[in-house]
C-alpha positions as CSV (number, residue, x, y, z in Angstrom):
1,M,119.8,83.7,158.4
2,A,117.5,86.6,157.4
3,I,120.2,89.1,158.4
4,K,122.7,87.3,156.1
5,T,120.2,87.5,153.2
6,L,119.7,91.3,153.8
7,I,123.5,91.8,153.8
8,K,123.8,89.9,150.5
9,I,121.1,92.1,149.0
10,N,122.8,95.3,150.3
11,H,126.0,94.2,148.6
12,L,124.2,93.6,145.3
13,L,122.6,97.1,145.5
14,L,126.0,98.7,146.4
15,F,127.6,97.0,143.4
16,F,124.7,98.3,141.2
17,V,125.3,101.9,142.4
18,I,129.1,101.7,141.9
19,L,128.5,100.3,138.4
20,Q,126.2,103.2,137.6
21,L,128.7,105.9,138.9
22,N,131.6,104.4,137.0
23,A,129.6,104.2,133.8
24,Q,128.7,107.9,134.1
25,Q,132.3,108.9,134.4
26,K,133.6,106.9,131.4
27,D,131.5,108.2,128.6
28,S,128.8,110.7,127.7
29,L,126.2,108.4,126.2
30,S,122.6,109.1,127.0
31,R,121.4,107.3,130.1
32,Q,118.4,107.0,132.4
33,F,117.9,105.8,135.9
34,L,114.4,105.0,137.2
35,M,113.2,103.9,140.6
36,D,109.6,103.0,141.2
37,I,108.1,101.9,144.5
38,E,105.0,99.8,145.0
39,I,103.0,99.0,148.1
40,R,100.3,96.4,147.7
41,P,98.4,95.1,150.7
42,R,95.6,92.4,150.3
43,A,93.2,91.0,152.7
44,E,91.6,87.6,151.9
45,F,88.8,85.5,153.4
46,T,88.2,81.8,152.6
47,S,85.5,79.4,153.8
48,N,84.9,75.7,153.0
49,Y,87.8,75.2,150.6
50,I,91.6,74.9,150.7
51,L,93.7,77.7,149.3
52,A,97.4,78.0,150.1
53,P,98.8,79.0,152.5
54,N,95.9,77.7,154.5
55,D,95.4,73.9,154.5
56,S,93.5,73.3,157.7
57,I,91.8,76.4,159.3
58,D,88.3,77.1,158.3
59,P,87.1,79.8,157.9
60,Y,90.4,81.6,157.3
61,F,91.3,85.3,157.2
62,Y,94.8,86.6,156.4
63,I,96.6,89.7,155.0
64,T,99.6,89.8,152.8
65,Q,101.5,92.8,151.6
66,R,104.0,93.2,148.7
67,N,106.6,96.0,149.0
68,R,108.6,96.3,145.8
69,I,111.4,98.6,144.7
70,S,112.0,98.5,140.9
71,M,115.2,100.0,139.5
72,H,116.0,100.4,135.8
73,Y,119.3,101.8,134.5
74,A,119.6,102.1,130.8
75,R,122.3,103.2,128.4
76,E,122.3,103.5,124.7
77,N,122.7,99.7,124.0
78,W,122.1,98.0,127.3
79,L,120.1,98.1,130.6
80,I,120.0,96.6,134.0
81,K,116.7,95.8,135.6
82,S,116.2,95.0,139.3
83,D,112.9,94.4,141.2
84,L,113.6,93.8,144.9
85,Q,110.5,92.7,146.8
86,E,109.5,91.8,150.4
87,I,106.3,89.8,151.1
88,H,104.8,90.5,154.5
89,L,102.2,88.2,156.2
90,W,99.6,88.5,158.9
91,D,97.3,85.5,159.7
92,Q,95.5,83.7,162.5
93,N,98.5,81.7,163.5
94,N,100.8,84.6,163.5
95,K,99.0,87.7,164.8
96,A,102.3,89.6,164.8
97,S,103.5,90.2,161.3
98,K,106.3,88.1,159.8
99,V,108.4,88.2,156.6
100,G,107.2,85.6,154.1
101,S,110.0,86.3,151.6
102,I,112.7,88.7,150.6
103,N,113.7,88.1,147.1
104,F,114.5,89.5,143.7
105,Y,111.5,89.2,141.4
106,Q,113.7,90.3,138.5
107,L,117.5,90.9,138.2
108,F,118.8,90.9,134.7
109,F,121.1,92.5,132.2
110,E,120.0,93.2,128.6
111,T,122.0,94.3,125.6
112,K,121.7,94.3,121.9
113,F,123.9,92.3,119.5
114,K,123.3,93.1,115.8
115,S,119.6,92.5,115.3
116,F,119.0,90.5,118.5
117,N,118.3,91.6,122.0
118,F,120.0,89.4,124.6
119,R,118.7,89.2,128.2
120,L,120.5,87.3,131.0
121,G,119.3,86.7,134.6
122,R,116.1,86.4,136.5
123,Q,113.2,87.7,134.5
124,S,109.4,87.6,134.2
125,I,108.0,85.9,131.1
126,L,104.6,86.7,129.7
127,L,103.8,85.0,126.4
128,D,100.7,85.2,124.3
129,N,97.6,85.2,126.6
130,G,99.5,83.9,129.6
131,R,98.0,80.4,129.5
132,L,101.3,78.5,129.4
133,F,103.7,81.2,130.4
134,S,102.7,84.1,132.7
135,D,104.3,86.6,135.1
136,A,101.4,85.9,137.5
137,P,100.7,89.5,138.2
138,W,97.9,88.8,140.8
139,A,100.1,86.7,143.0
140,Q,102.0,88.8,145.5
141,Q,105.3,87.0,144.7
142,G,104.7,87.0,140.9
143,R,106.5,84.4,138.8
144,S,109.9,84.6,137.1
145,H,112.5,82.4,135.6
146,E,116.3,82.3,135.4
147,G,118.2,81.9,132.1
148,I,118.9,83.5,128.8
149,R,116.4,85.0,126.3
150,F,117.2,86.0,122.7
151,M,114.6,88.4,121.2
152,K,114.2,89.6,117.6
153,Y,111.5,92.0,116.7
154,S,110.1,93.7,113.5
155,N,106.9,95.5,112.6
156,H,104.8,92.4,112.3
157,I,106.9,89.6,113.7
158,S,108.5,88.8,117.0
159,N,110.6,85.7,117.7
160,D,111.9,84.7,121.1
161,F,114.3,81.9,122.1
162,F,114.8,80.8,125.7
163,F,117.1,78.6,127.7
164,L,115.9,78.4,131.3
165,F,117.0,76.4,134.4
166,T,116.3,75.9,138.0
167,R,118.8,75.4,140.9
168,N,118.7,75.0,144.7
169,Y,117.1,78.2,145.9
170,N,117.3,79.9,149.3
171,D,115.1,78.2,151.8
172,E,115.3,80.8,154.6
173,F,111.8,82.0,153.8
174,E,108.5,80.3,152.7
175,T,108.8,78.7,149.3
176,F,105.2,79.6,148.6
177,Y,106.1,83.3,148.3
178,S,109.2,82.7,146.1
179,P,108.8,83.9,142.4
180,V,110.9,80.9,141.2
181,A,110.4,78.0,143.6
182,S,107.2,76.7,141.9
183,N,109.0,76.1,138.6
184,R,109.2,72.3,138.1
185,Y,111.7,71.9,135.3
186,K,115.4,71.3,135.6
187,Y,116.1,72.8,132.1
188,L,113.8,74.3,129.6
189,L,114.2,75.2,125.9
190,M,111.5,77.3,124.1
191,N,110.7,79.2,121.0
192,N,107.8,81.7,120.9
193,F,106.8,83.1,117.5
194,H,104.2,85.8,117.0
195,Y,102.8,87.4,113.8
196,N,100.4,90.4,113.7
197,S,98.9,91.6,110.5
198,D,97.8,94.9,112.1
199,K,94.3,94.3,110.7
200,Y,92.2,91.2,111.2
201,F,94.5,88.4,111.9
202,S,97.3,87.4,114.3
203,F,99.0,84.1,115.1
204,N,101.2,82.9,118.0
205,S,103.1,79.6,118.2
206,M,105.1,78.0,121.1
207,N,107.4,75.0,121.0
208,I,108.7,74.0,124.4
209,V,110.9,71.2,125.7
210,D,111.3,70.8,129.4
211,F,113.6,68.4,131.2
212,L,111.9,67.0,134.4
213,K,113.5,65.2,137.3
214,S,111.8,61.9,138.1
215,T,109.6,61.8,141.2
216,T,111.0,58.5,142.2
217,S,114.7,58.5,141.1
218,D,117.5,60.7,139.8
219,E,116.5,60.0,136.2
220,M,115.6,62.9,133.9
221,Y,112.6,62.8,131.6
222,T,111.9,64.9,128.5
223,R,108.5,66.4,127.7
224,A,107.5,68.5,124.7
225,T,104.6,70.9,124.2
226,T,103.8,72.4,120.8
227,G,100.9,74.4,119.4
228,G,99.6,78.0,119.2
229,R,96.7,80.4,119.0
230,I,95.0,82.2,116.1
231,E,93.0,85.4,116.4
232,F,90.5,87.0,114.0
233,K,89.0,90.5,114.6
234,R,86.1,92.0,112.7
235,K,84.5,95.2,114.0
236,Q,83.1,94.5,117.4
237,W,83.6,90.7,117.0
238,Y,86.7,88.7,118.1
239,Y,87.4,85.0,117.5
240,T,90.2,82.9,118.8
241,L,91.3,79.2,119.1
242,N,94.1,78.1,121.3
243,S,95.4,74.5,120.9
244,Y,98.4,72.5,122.1
245,L,99.7,68.9,122.1
246,Q,102.0,67.5,124.8
247,F,104.0,64.4,124.5
248,G,107.2,62.6,125.8
249,K,107.3,61.5,129.4
250,N,106.0,63.1,132.6
251,P,107.9,63.1,136.0
252,K,106.4,59.7,136.8
253,G,108.1,58.2,133.7
254,Q,104.7,57.6,132.0
255,K,104.4,57.9,128.3
256,L,102.5,61.1,127.7
257,F,100.1,62.1,124.9
258,A,97.8,65.0,125.9
259,Y,96.1,68.0,124.4
260,Y,94.5,71.4,125.3
261,L,91.8,73.4,123.4
262,Q,90.3,76.8,124.0
263,P,87.8,78.3,121.6
264,E,86.4,81.8,122.4
265,I,84.1,84.5,120.9
266,R,84.1,88.0,122.2
267,L,81.6,90.8,121.5
268,T,82.5,94.4,122.4
269,L,79.5,96.7,122.8
270,Q,79.5,100.4,123.8
271,K,78.7,99.6,127.4
272,S,79.8,96.0,127.9
273,I,82.1,93.3,126.8
274,W,81.0,89.6,126.5
275,R,83.3,86.6,126.2
276,L,81.9,83.1,125.6
277,G,84.3,80.2,125.4
278,A,85.5,76.9,126.9
279,E,88.7,75.2,128.1
280,I,89.3,71.5,127.5
281,I,92.3,70.1,129.4
282,S,92.8,66.4,128.6
283,G,93.0,63.7,131.2
284,S,93.5,60.0,131.5
285,R,90.7,57.5,130.7
286,S,90.5,54.5,132.9
287,S,91.4,52.1,130.1
288,L,94.9,53.6,129.7
289,A,97.8,51.4,130.7
290,T,99.6,52.3,134.0
291,N,102.7,53.4,132.0
292,E,100.7,55.9,129.9
293,S,99.1,59.2,130.6
294,G,96.7,61.7,128.9
295,D,97.1,64.4,131.5
296,F,97.9,67.8,130.0
297,D,100.1,70.1,132.2
298,V,99.3,73.8,131.8
299,L,103.0,74.5,132.5
300,Y,103.8,77.9,134.0
301,G,100.8,80.0,133.2
302,V,98.0,81.3,135.4
303,T,94.8,79.4,136.1
304,W,92.6,82.0,137.8
305,K,92.3,83.9,134.6
306,F,90.8,80.9,132.8
307,N,89.4,78.5,135.4
308,G,88.0,80.9,138.0
309,N,89.3,83.4,140.6
310,M,89.0,80.8,143.4
311,N,91.7,78.6,141.9
312,V,89.8,75.5,142.7
313,F,91.4,73.8,139.7
314,T,95.0,75.1,139.5
315,R,97.3,72.0,139.8
316,F,97.0,69.6,136.9
317,P,96.4,66.7,137.0
318,T,96.0,66.6,140.9
319,D,93.1,69.0,141.3
320,V,91.0,67.1,138.7
321,G,92.0,63.6,139.9
322,G,93.8,63.0,136.6
323,K,90.5,62.9,134.7
324,G,90.8,66.2,132.7
325,L,88.7,69.3,132.8
326,V,86.0,70.8,130.6
327,N,85.2,74.4,131.6
328,P,82.6,76.4,129.6
329,Y,82.6,80.0,130.7
330,L,80.9,83.4,130.2
331,F,82.7,86.6,131.2
332,T,81.0,90.0,131.3
333,T,82.8,93.3,131.8
334,I,80.8,96.6,132.3
335,P,82.9,99.8,132.3
336,I,80.9,102.3,134.4
337,N,83.3,105.2,133.5
338,T,87.1,105.7,133.0
339,K,87.8,104.9,136.6
340,L,85.3,102.2,137.6
341,S,84.5,98.8,136.0
342,L,82.4,95.8,137.1
343,R,83.0,92.2,136.0
344,S,81.2,88.8,136.4
345,D,82.8,85.5,135.5
346,F,80.6,82.4,135.3
347,H,82.1,78.8,135.0
348,L,80.8,75.3,134.7
349,F,83.2,72.5,135.5
350,Y,83.1,68.9,134.3
351,N,85.6,66.0,134.4
352,Q,86.5,64.8,130.9
353,Y,86.4,61.2,132.2
354,P,84.4,60.3,135.4
355,L,86.0,59.8,138.7
356,I,85.5,56.4,140.4
357,N,83.4,56.4,143.6
358,N,83.9,54.3,146.8
359,L,81.8,51.5,145.2
360,G,84.1,51.3,142.2
361,E,81.4,53.0,139.9
362,P,81.7,56.1,137.7
363,A,80.7,59.3,139.5
364,S,79.0,62.2,137.7
365,N,81.2,64.2,135.4
366,F,79.6,67.5,136.6
367,L,81.7,69.0,139.4
368,G,79.9,72.3,140.0
369,F,79.9,75.9,139.0
370,E,81.6,79.1,140.1
371,N,80.6,82.8,139.9
372,D,83.2,85.6,140.4
373,F,82.1,89.2,140.9
374,S,84.8,91.9,140.9
375,I,85.1,95.7,141.0
376,K,88.1,97.7,139.8
377,Y,88.4,101.4,140.8
378,I,91.3,103.6,139.8
379,P,90.7,107.1,141.4
380,I,94.2,108.4,140.4
381,K,96.9,107.0,138.2
382,Q,99.1,105.8,141.1
383,L,96.3,104.0,143.0
384,E,94.2,100.9,142.1
385,I,91.6,99.3,144.3
386,N,90.2,95.8,143.5
387,Y,87.5,93.9,145.4
388,A,86.1,90.5,144.5
389,F,83.6,88.0,145.9
390,S,83.4,84.4,144.6
391,F,81.5,81.3,145.4
392,Y,81.7,77.7,144.2
393,K,78.7,75.3,144.4
394,S,79.8,71.7,144.4
395,T,78.3,68.5,143.4
396,D,78.7,65.1,145.2
397,S,81.6,64.3,142.8
398,M,83.8,67.0,144.5
399,K,84.1,64.7,147.6
400,Y,86.7,62.8,145.6
401,L,88.9,65.8,144.9
402,P,91.2,67.7,147.4
403,K,89.8,71.2,147.4
404,I,86.3,71.5,148.8
405,Q,86.0,70.5,152.5
406,D,82.2,69.9,152.5
407,E,80.6,69.4,149.1
408,N,77.1,70.2,150.5
409,K,78.0,73.8,151.4
410,L,79.0,76.8,149.4
411,A,82.8,77.5,149.1
412,L,83.5,81.2,149.5
413,W,86.4,83.5,148.8
414,S,86.7,87.2,148.9
415,Y,89.5,89.8,148.8
416,L,90.3,93.5,148.9
417,M,93.5,94.7,147.4
418,I,95.0,98.2,147.3
419,S,98.0,98.9,145.0
420,Y,99.8,102.2,145.4
421,S,102.8,102.8,143.1
422,F,104.8,105.9,142.3
423,N,108.0,107.0,140.6
424,A,110.7,108.0,143.2
425,V,113.6,108.8,140.8
426,N,113.7,109.6,137.1
427,A,117.2,110.9,136.2
428,K,118.1,111.4,132.6
429,R,121.3,112.6,130.9
430,F,121.7,113.1,127.1
431,K,124.7,113.3,124.8
432,N,126.3,116.6,124.4
């Protein structure tokens, strides 16, 4: 089956090259063809907690590698973008290497119609600070979506409209390493509006409606998420507030009313950057009726960026037992020079509402704390080296959640990632 997939990919690439050659012969418009290559191996070690793809072995050491070929062909009023990637795996169960996935991270056509840009196909989507929609750059597979995007830009305003969908995707490889298989909607409509004053103030709003298939039947449920983020900047100080409401019905058919809040203050000094803030992700209190839910879903963003590198809390509401999450944090970044920087992220974790223990009594809301230490080194433009070490100290309440194997021991995670990327082709032709 893998051979058939490779044949299909070769046919697509051949079509792409023929299209390029035919276009070159038909007119003399300016055009450019770029080909970039990225090789990104990463070794990871985990102990005393569950992180996909491991769900049983402890401690666990494995290596993944992303090999990506990015092609970009642009004419005066349109472009074609293609990112073909192969995810390779080595782990304790498979000492010989194997292919985790061969897939297109992106494959889209974009053109301009009057004052709108129009994009059709598989595409990465990064909106605002990445909390609700992110391209998941740290994940080897990334995250992308399929559909149509309308974009309108001016000096201070950008406005994007999306129609996205999912379908039955190829199951020849591991779905965990697919850039699209984790998307849970059947259809999704969205508007993203951004205003930037170029001085002290900016504002972003998102209005999202996703259509979700029921977990128990063929019925479709509708869920809406609305809100936004405001930012103020004044000299070395930065203030932001992110807030969203979510309502409608979740995939279980429960009536949903949930919310999300993230206040943050940032201070930028000459030799360090400090960020103090908190995330509040609402959950369901025990007194709610069985057909109601207060569980906020963070949709299709990234969690490590906000809730810790270890991704102890990444699936909502599962990873918090449906009781919400309150996460105060302090991030410190210290740039040593233009090539080397150090960072420390500290998190406290609480349930919004207490879990119920085996005696039917409320457990402590305090779940533990996490500290992440990381180093980034960029010796040359094409090469980036990242190393991180993280630990999570649990409380007894974590025995009721599915991530920590032994709440009396430290949970550990560490990784070393090397990313080497270079431009292989940069061909330009201009009008006569």
